[in-house]
N, C-alpha and C positions, 0 to 999 in steps of 0.2 A: 504494500500500500504506500509506504513512504517512498519507495523507489519510483512509483508511478508519478508522484508529485514533483519529482526532480527532473522529469522529462521536459524538454523545451515546449513551451506553450501550455503546459498542464495547469489546470485550475484546481486548487486544493478543495474548494467547496464541491466541485463536480466529482472528484475522486471520492471524497467522504460520502457523498450522497449515494454513489454507486455501491459502495461497501456498507452502507447504512450505519455510519458512525458520525459522530459530531465532528465538524471541521476543527473545532478547538482541540479535540483529542489528537487529530492528525498533526496540527501545529506543535503540540507538546511532544509527540513522538519524533518529529523532525528535529526539534531542539535537543531532545535527549540523544538522538543519533549523532548530532554534530559534536556534543560534548563527551560522548562515550569514547573511552580509550580502546576497549575491545568490543567488537560488535555483539550486541545482546539481542538482536532481532533475528527472527527466522522468517523465511518466506511463507506466505499463506497460499495454499493451493486449493482452489474450490473444486470439489468433485460433484458430479451430478448425483442427484438423490437416487438411491437404489431401492428405496422402500416402495413396495407396491401400493398403488392407489386403491384405497378401500372406500367404496361409496356407501353411504347410509341412505335409508329411505327418505328421511327428511332431516334438515338441519335442526340442531338442538342447542339452545342457549340456556345455561344454568346461571341463575343469579341468587346469591346467598347473602342475606343481610342479617346479622346477628344469628339467630337460630332458625330463621325462616328461609325456606328454599322454594324457588319458583322455577318452573320449566316452561 
């Protein structure tokens, strides 16, 4: 993620949005990387989901407030 922000023309906010993290966190990671003597970051490799899609007959939302439960 940090390496993506170092590419020419990269926009940190766009990279953060794509990875679904706060842009301020990416700025922090960049600062930590600059001040780090030994690299402490590892690459993130996104893998496609291997879980089978399970369909349900109808969507269900559960709301619990105190001890009351509504479906």
